[in-house]
C-alpha positions in Angstrom: -0.1 0.2 -0.1 2.9 2.5 1.0 4.9 1.5 -2.6 1.4 2.5 -4.5 1.1 5.4 -2.4 4.4 6.8 -3.3 4.3 6.0 -6.7 0.9 7.8 -7.4 2.9 10.8 -5.2 5.2 10.8 -7.6 3.4 10.9 -11.0 1.2 13.4 -9.4 4.1 15.7 -8.1 5.8 16.4 -11.5 2.2 17.4 -13.2 1.9 19.8 -10.5 5.3 21.5 -11.4 5.2 21.2 -14.9 1.2 23.2 -14.8 2.9 25.7 -12.1 5.5 26.4 -15.0 3.3 26.7 -18.1 1.3 29.2 -16.1 4.1 31.8 -15.6 5.6 31.4 -19.0 1.9 32.0 -20.3 1.1 35.2 -18.8 3.9 36.7 -15.9 1.4 38.5 -13.5 2.6 42.0 -13.8 2.6 43.7 -10.0 1.6 47.4 -10.4 2.7 49.0 -7.0 1.9 52.5 -5.9 4.8 54.6 -7.4 4.3 57.5 -4.7 8.0 58.4 -4.7 7.9 58.7 -8.3 4.9 60.9 -8.3 6.1 62.9 -5.7 9.3 63.4 -7.7 7.3 64.0 -10.8 5.5 66.7 -9.2 8.7 68.1 -7.5 10.3 68.8 -10.9 7.2 70.2 -12.1 6.9 73.0 -9.2 11.2 73.5 -9.4 10.6 74.0 -13.1 7.4 76.3 -12.9 8.8 78.1 -10.0 12.3 78.3 -11.2 11.8 79.2 -14.8 12.7 83.0 -14.9 15.8 82.1 -12.6 17.2 79.4 -14.8 19.3 79.5 -17.4 18.6 77.5 -20.6 21.0 74.8 -19.5 19.2 74.7 -16.5 15.7 74.8 -18.0 16.8 71.9 -20.3 18.2 69.7 -17.4 15.0 70.1 -15.6 12.6 69.3 -18.9 15.0 66.2 -20.0 14.6 64.7 -16.2 10.9 65.3 -16.5 10.8 63.3 -19.8 12.4 60.8 -18.1 10.6 60.2 -15.2 7.5 60.4 -17.2 8.5 57.8 -19.5 9.2 55.5 -16.4 5.6 56.2 -15.6 4.0 55.7 -18.9 6.0 52.2 -19.1 4.8 51.0 -15.4 1.2 52.2 -15.7 0.0 52.0 -19.2 -0.5 49.0 -21.4 1.6 50.2 -24.2 2.3 47.6 -27.2 6.0 46.2 -27.8 7.0 48.8 -30.1 5.6 51.6 -28.2 7.2 50.3 -25.0 10.3 50.1 -26.9 10.1 53.7 -28.0 9.5 54.9 -24.5 12.0 53.1 -23.3 14.5 54.4 -25.3 13.4 57.8 -25.0 14.1 57.4 -21.2 16.9 56.4 -21.4 18.2 59.5 -24.1 16.5 62.1 -22.0 18.4 60.5 -18.5 21.4 60.7 -20.3 20.8 64.0 -21.2 19.8 65.1 -18.1 23.3 63.5 -16.5 25.4 65.5 -19.2 23.7 68.7 -18.6 24.0 68.6 -15.0 27.6 67.9 -15.5 27.9 70.7 -18.0 26.2 73.0 -15.3 28.4 72.0 -12.4 31.5 72.5 -14.8 29.9 75.9 -15.6 29.2 77.1 -12.4 32.1 76.5 -10.1 34.9 75.5 -12.2 34.5 78.6 -14.9 
């Protein structure tokens, strides 16, 4: 009796693993969380951009706009159902704008402290 139950348990066990693997491969659940920090940084960037617009140089304005585009693309990728092509373009736009923001930040620091 014990042998038979072990054989049955061995036959049933792999089927459960295969079924669970198939479910994971078919549709991985995307966990969309609450991005309060991302929303807060987006709002703070908008406030800085609006309040400081008249005091900023053109380089500072470009820096904040690039940062805003990068943060917005991150938010869009997390919360909107984008097609594969749209997701690829939004991801690339985010990377380009983040790289631009980093380069502009380095330029502003150089301009302000070393020139």
